N, C-alpha and C positions, 0 to 999 in steps of 0.2 A: 936481406935486401934483394929485390928481384934483379936479375941480370938483364942486359940489353936484348937477349934472345928470348925473353919471356913473351908468351903469347898474350895479347891484350884481349880481355873477355869480349869486347864488342866485335873485334875482328874474328875471333874464334866462332862467335855466334853467327856472324854473317857468312862465314865459310861453311859452317854446318848447315845453315839454312839453304845456301846455294846447292850444296851436295844433296841434301834431302829433296829439294825441288827437282834437281836433275834426275835423281833416282826415281822419284814419284812419277815424273813425266815418262821415264823409260818404262816403268811398270805399267803405266796407263797405256802406253803404246803397245806393249805385249798383250795386255788385256783386250785392247781394241782389236788387235790382230786375231786373238782367240775368238772373239765374238764374230768377227767377219768370217773366219774360217769355219766356225760352226754353222753359221747361216748358209755358207756355200757348201757345206757338208764335205769340206776338205779336212778330213780328220787327222791326216799326217801333219799338216800345217797347224792345225788346232793343237795337237799333242806337243809339237815343237814350241808353240807360243806358250802353252800351259807350263812346260818345263822351264822355259826362260823366266816366266812370271814367278813360278814357285822358287826358282833359284835366286831371283832378285828380291823377293818379298822380305827375307830376313835382313838384307842390307838396307832396305827402305825403313823397316821398323827400327833398326839400329841407328840409322841417320836421324830419324825423327826423335828417337830417345835422346840422342846427343843434343839435338836442338832444345828439347825440354830441359835437359841437364844444364846446358849453357845458359838458358833463360833463367833457370832457378839460381844458378851460380851468379849470374849478372844481377838478379834481384837481391840476392843475399849480400853481394859485394856493395851494391848501392845502399842497402839498408845499413851495412856496416859503416860506409862512408858518411851516411846521414847521421848515424849515432855518434861517430867521431866528431863530426862538425858540430852537432848539438852539444856534445861534451866540451868541445873547445870554446863554443860560444858561452856555455855556462861558466867555464873556468874564467873566461875573459870578463864576464859580467860580475862574477864574484870578486875577481881581482880589482875591477873598477870600483865595486861597492866597498871593498876593503880600503882602497886608496881614499875614497870619499869619506868613509867613516874615520880614517886616521886624520884626514885633513879637518873634518868637523870636530873631532875630539881635541885636536891641537888648538883649533879656534876657540873651542869651549874653555879649555884650560887657560888660554891667553886672555880671553874675555873675563873669566873668573878672577884671574890674578890682577888684571887691570881694574876691575870693579873693586877688589879688595884694596888696591893701591889708592884709588880715588876716594874710597870710603875713609881710609886712614888719613888722606890729605884733607878731606872734609872735616874729620874730627879735629885734626891739627888746626885747620882754619878756624873752626868754632872755638877751640881753646885759645888760639891767638886772638880772635875777635873778643872773646870774654876778657882776656888779659888786657887788650886795648881799651875795652869799655871800662874796666876797673881803673886803668891809668887815666882815662878821660875824667872819671869821677874824682880821682885823686888830684889831678891837675886843677879841676874846678874848685876843690876844697882849698888847694893852695892859692888859687886866684882869690877866693873869698878871704883867706887869711892875710894875703898881701893887701887886699883892699882895706881890711880892718887895720893893718899895720900902717898903711898910708894915712888913714884917717887919724890914728893915734899920734903919728909923727906930726901931722899938720896941726892937731889940737895942741901938742906939746910945744910946737914952734909958735903957737898963737895965731896961726893962719886960719884955723877953722874952729867952730863951736862944737863942743862935744855932743850936744843934742841936735845939731843940724843934720846929721846923716846917720841913719840907723839900718839901712838895707845893705848889709855887707855880703850877704849870701848870694852867690852866683848860681843860677839855675837854668843853664842852657842845655846841658846834656840830657837830663831826664825827660824834658818835653820831646826831644828828638827820638829818644828810646821809646817813649809812649806812642809815638806816631808810626813806629816801624814794628810790625809783628815779628820780624826776624830778630831785631835787636832786643825786643821784649822777651822772646823765647830764650835768647842767649843769656840775658840778665837773670832770668828765672832758673836757668839750668844750673847755675852755680859752677859752671865749668871753669 
């Protein structure tokens, strides 16, 4: 981890630029003095300016090289930060996608289990409906038998004529079943 005394790249770059600019200006001043001295044929002043310029030139080149190095380091650091940010965004996107996938998978399992439960409930309901339909037919047969018994008792008691009533069979359930496709399908299923 960097310490508090660490140099920030932007500050180092600005410092190096300022120093290179200062040195470049000083070199330009010596070169200007050299040009003026040569034009004035003041060779001693020209030689002095030439020596100062020659002595300063390596420092200018070094300062400009530092600026280039700090710029390259700054670009590399920014590229590294950009790559880290991109990697962090990618990790975040993947974690978000994983969370969404887990949620969707849980929803899928829950919906599948719910569909299975409802399907089983529907099967049970059909089986219950088929059983209820059979019981309705049984009750109707019992109604017909009771009707026949009533007639026989009334005939035995002399209250009715044996030939007077012959329609003992009750047929109310089958017409209702025939008018309902669902009941017809349940009846035919044999459930």
